[in-house]
N, C-alpha and C positions, 0 to 999 in steps of 0.2 A: 706674160702670160695669168691668169690665173682664176684658182675655183669662184663661182659664182652659187656655187652650193652646197648647205653642206659638209662634211662628213653624212652624218649617217645621210643622206640622203645618196649617194654612195653605192649602189647593188654595186656591186662586184666584190668578187674577197682578191680579186689579182692585188689593187688598186689602197683595201687596207690599212691601216697602221699596226704597227704588235701591241696587240692590247691583253702579251704572257707572257714567264718565258717559261710557255713548251709554249706560245702556239708554233701553226704549225709549217711557219714561211720560214722562218728560224732553222726551226732542221732540213726543211727542202735546202734554203743558204747555206747549213751545212754540210750536206749529203751528194742532196741528189746534183745545184750545183758545178758541184766540186767534180764528179763524175763526168759530167757535160761534159764540163773546159777538159776532163784528161782526156774523153776517144775524141774532141775538137779539137786538140790542141799540132798533132800532127798535119792537119787540111788548114788550119790556119797559117803555120809558121812558111809551107807550102808555099800559099795563095798572099803568104807579105798584110797578112789580113790583122793580126797580134804577133806581133813582138812576143822573141824569148823571155824577157824583161817583164813586159805588162802580166801577158802570161802567168810569174815566177810572184809578182806583183797580186794579182790580184788569187793565188794559191794563197797567198802568209797575210791578207788582208783579210778576208771570208771570213775567221770564225770567228779574229780578235771582236769585227768590228759585231759579229754577230753578241755574242756576250758581254760587250759593253754595251749591248740592248738592252736583253740584261736583269742587266747590271744599274739599269735607271729607269 
């Protein structure tokens, strides 16, 4: 499946591309998302929804990915 309309016609801010080093989505990714994962970890492990290894990899790769986006 692919988008049939150009990016500029998309109105939702959650689907837009990163546009600057200070993009609020990068800030959310590095703070709120990590906090959310840490609060969800016990529930995920109890329900076998997210393994301990998957959780660790998500946390470990989130910050470097945000830094990579800032660099590019």
